[in-house]
C-alpha positions as CSV (number, residue, x, y, z in Angstrom):
1,G,-161.4,-110.2,104.8
2,G,-161.3,-113.8,105.8
3,G,-160.9,-113.4,109.5
4,G,-162.3,-116.3,111.3
5,T,-163.4,-117.7,114.6
6,G,-163.9,-121.2,115.8
7,G,-161.0,-123.5,115.3
8,G,-162.5,-126.4,117.2
9,A,-165.9,-128.0,117.4
10,D,-168.2,-126.2,119.8
11,A,-171.6,-127.4,121.1
12,R,-173.1,-124.0,120.2
13,P,-172.1,-122.4,116.9
14,P,-171.4,-118.7,116.9
15,R,-174.2,-116.5,115.7
16,P,-174.0,-113.9,112.9
17,G,-173.6,-110.3,114.1
18,R,-176.3,-107.6,113.8
19,C,-176.9,-106.3,110.3
20,C,-177.1,-102.5,110.1
21,G,-178.6,-102.5,106.6
22,T,-182.1,-101.5,105.7
23,P,-184.4,-104.3,104.4
24,A,-183.8,-102.9,100.8
25,Q,-180.0,-103.1,101.4
26,R,-180.2,-106.6,102.7
27,A,-182.3,-107.7,99.7
28,F,-179.8,-106.0,97.4
29,L,-176.9,-107.9,99.0
30,A,-178.8,-111.3,98.8
31,T,-179.5,-110.6,95.1
32,L,-175.9,-109.5,94.3
33,Y,-174.5,-112.6,96.2
34,A,-176.8,-114.9,94.2
35,E,-175.9,-113.3,90.9
36,L,-172.2,-113.4,91.6
37,N,-172.4,-117.0,92.8
38,R,-174.1,-117.9,89.6
39,S,-172.1,-115.8,87.1
40,R,-168.6,-115.8,88.7
41,C,-168.5,-118.8,91.1
42,G,-170.3,-121.4,89.0
43,G,-173.0,-121.8,91.7
44,R,-170.5,-123.6,93.9
45,L,-171.2,-121.6,97.1
46,P,-174.2,-122.3,99.4
47,A,-177.4,-120.5,98.2
48,A,-178.3,-119.8,101.8
49,M,-175.5,-117.7,103.1
50,P,-175.7,-115.6,106.3
51,L,-175.0,-112.1,104.8
52,R,-174.9,-108.8,106.7
53,F,-173.7,-105.2,106.5
54,S,-171.6,-103.9,109.4
55,D,-171.2,-100.2,110.5
56,R,-168.5,-101.1,112.9
57,M,-165.6,-102.0,110.5
58,R,-163.1,-99.2,110.7
59,R,-160.2,-100.6,108.5
60,R,-161.7,-103.6,106.9
61,L,-164.1,-103.8,104.0
62,G,-165.4,-107.3,104.7
63,H,-164.9,-110.5,106.6
64,V,-166.0,-114.1,106.8
65,R,-166.4,-116.0,110.1
66,Y,-165.8,-119.7,110.1
67,H,-166.8,-122.5,112.4
68,V,-166.4,-126.3,112.7
69,N,-169.6,-127.9,114.0
70,P,-169.7,-130.9,116.3
71,A,-169.9,-133.3,113.3
72,G,-166.6,-131.9,112.1
73,E,-168.1,-130.1,109.2
74,R,-166.8,-126.7,108.1
75,V,-169.5,-124.0,108.1
76,V,-169.7,-120.3,107.5
77,V,-171.1,-118.2,110.3
78,E,-171.4,-115.1,108.3
79,L,-170.1,-113.0,105.4
80,A,-170.1,-109.4,106.4
81,L,-169.4,-106.2,104.3
82,N,-168.7,-102.7,105.4
83,I,-171.8,-100.6,105.0
84,D,-169.6,-97.8,103.5
85,L,-169.3,-99.9,100.4
86,L,-172.8,-98.7,99.5
87,L,-171.7,-95.1,99.3
88,E,-171.9,-93.6,95.8
89,G,-168.8,-94.2,93.8
90,S,-167.9,-97.5,95.5
91,E,-169.8,-99.9,93.3
92,A,-166.7,-101.5,91.7
93,Q,-165.1,-102.0,95.1
94,L,-168.4,-103.4,96.5
95,V,-168.4,-106.1,93.9
96,D,-164.7,-106.8,94.3
97,T,-165.0,-107.1,98.0
98,L,-168.0,-109.4,97.9
99,L,-166.1,-111.6,95.4
100,H,-163.0,-111.5,97.7
101,E,-165.1,-112.7,100.7
102,M,-166.8,-115.3,98.5
103,A,-163.4,-116.7,97.6
104,H,-162.7,-117.1,101.3
105,V,-166.0,-119.0,101.6
106,A,-165.0,-121.4,98.8
107,A,-161.4,-121.8,100.2
108,W,-162.8,-122.7,103.7
109,L,-165.7,-125.0,102.6
110,E,-163.8,-126.8,99.9
111,H,-160.2,-126.9,101.3
112,G,-160.3,-125.9,105.0
113,H,-158.1,-122.9,104.0
114,R,-158.2,-119.6,105.8
115,G,-156.2,-116.5,105.0
116,H,-154.8,-115.2,101.7
117,G,-152.5,-118.0,100.7
118,A,-152.0,-119.7,97.4
119,T,-155.3,-121.7,97.6
120,W,-157.3,-118.5,98.2
121,R,-155.4,-116.6,95.5
122,R,-156.2,-119.2,92.9
123,I,-159.9,-119.1,93.8
124,A,-159.9,-115.3,93.9
125,E,-158.4,-115.2,90.4
126,R,-161.0,-117.7,89.1
127,F,-163.8,-115.6,90.7
128,G,-162.4,-112.4,89.1
129,C,-161.5,-110.3,92.1
130,E,-158.2,-108.8,93.0
131,P,-156.1,-111.6,94.6
132,R,-154.7,-109.4,97.4
133,A,-155.3,-109.2,101.1
134,C,-155.8,-105.4,100.9
135,T,-157.0,-103.3,98.1
136,R,-155.0,-100.5,96.6
137,V,-158.1,-98.7,95.5
138,P,-159.2,-95.8,97.7
139,V,-162.7,-96.4,99.2
140,R,-165.1,-93.7,100.3
141,R,-165.8,-93.7,104.0
142,R,-168.5,-91.8,106.0
143,A,-167.2,-89.3,108.5
144,R,-166.8,-90.6,112.0
145,G,-170.0,-90.4,114.0
146,R,-172.2,-90.2,110.8
147,A,-175.1,-92.7,110.5
148,P,-174.7,-95.4,107.9
149,T,-176.1,-94.7,104.4
150,S,-179.5,-96.0,103.5
151,R,-178.5,-95.9,99.8
152,V,-179.1,-99.0,97.6
153,P,-176.7,-98.9,94.6
154,V,-177.8,-99.7,91.1
155,L,-175.3,-102.0,89.4
156,S,-175.2,-102.4,85.7
157,P,-174.9,-106.0,84.4
């Protein structure tokens, strides 16, 4: 996670990519983000966050795209998660990955920090996710060429 684009100020900001999630999956992600922002992040992240699922990530579980607008303000273009995180049995990794990416959002917006350095690790620990660049937990993946899942997980509080 935490990849970024846009080091300098551009006249036109980059646009979020296409979301492959169903309307129910997109609603689930928005609700989960809002709940984690409230319960784990103290509500410090923007309420309106461009969220999406991607079916194109092969090795990554998530990413954040960054931008600096013409006024010199740091903005988040998108927070994207791998659609395979919605497969059955991946619920814990889904939450951890979303928190991981939310820690990147906080590090960027509050400190201008990208990557998995000390600033990000402190925030990740505060948010309650694994403070590592890559997880050691195996994650289920769909077989190559298979359509993305339409499953919407049920998470217990």
